[in-house]
N, C-alpha and C positions, 0 to 999 in steps of 0.2 A: 502494499499502501503507500511505503515512503515513496520508493520510486515513480508511483503512480502520480500520486499529490506533485513530486518536486517537478516532473515531464509537464504538466498541466501550468503549474505555477511558472513555471519558466516559459512556457508558451504564454501566459498570460504578462510576460514582459517582454516578450519577443515581438509579438504584435505588434503594440504601439512602437516601439523602437524602427520597426520596417515600414512600419506606413509614416512615420518621420520622416526616414531617411528616402522614400520614396516622393514625400512632396519638398526636402530641400535639395535632394540629387535632378528632380526631373518636374518638377515644377509640377506636379499632378495632383490633387485630391478627390478623391472619392469619398464623400463625404456619407451617400447614401449604405454604400461598404463598412466606413465605420461606425455606423452605428450597430451594427452586428458584430462588428469584429471587435470594436475598443467600444463599448457603452458608455464607460466612465468619461468619456472624452466630453461631457457637454460640462463638464467641471470648468475646461480653457474657457469658455465661454465669460468666466467670470473675469479673464485677464483683459478680454477685447474690448475697450471702451473708448470712450474720446480722448482721454488723457493717455498717454505709456506709462501703465504703472509700473512701479519699483520692479527692479531684477528679483529682488529675493519673494517678490509675491509671485513674480512668474514661475522662478523655479520651484517655490512652492506649493503650485497650482497644476504643474506639471508635477510632478514627484506625488501628489496627491491620485493624481490622476491615473498615474501607472501604476501607484500601489493598489488601490481600488480595484483597478482591473488584474491586476495578479490574483488578488483576492476570489473575487468571483470568477476566474476558471479555475481558481483553487476549488470554490464550492462546488462547480458544474462539475470539475473533475471525482469531486468526492462521492455525488451524486452518480456521478456514471460508473464509480466504483460497487457503489452499495448493489445499483441496479444488475449490474453484471454476476455479482456474487448471487444475488437473487435468482437470476436466469439459470447459471449452473446449478445452483441447488434444486429450484425448479426441473430442469435438465435430467440430472442425476436421479432424483426420485422418479423421473415417468421412464427412464429406461430401465429402473430397479423393478418397477413395476410390470413393466412389457416382458421383462427376460424370464418374471417367475410362469407366468401363461405357458 
């Protein structure tokens, strides 16, 4: 489970970083895709205003957005882990019942 959770948490970190890389390297922004892959990116709307915010505010907002995404991915990974265990347990019981007949 620890490895599974680490992979999902790492995915929660990599997705925003790849999104930022794509935006800054290629000036390509896909906001409709970001909503699904990086749902915590809505936090960044707080730093987009009529006046430029302090750099500390920007760093804090980016950090919180990425951390929230990592936690969200970890939660989804934990949910999938539980569902997979449940499916395996159900599948094993079903096989045992079929082999007895």
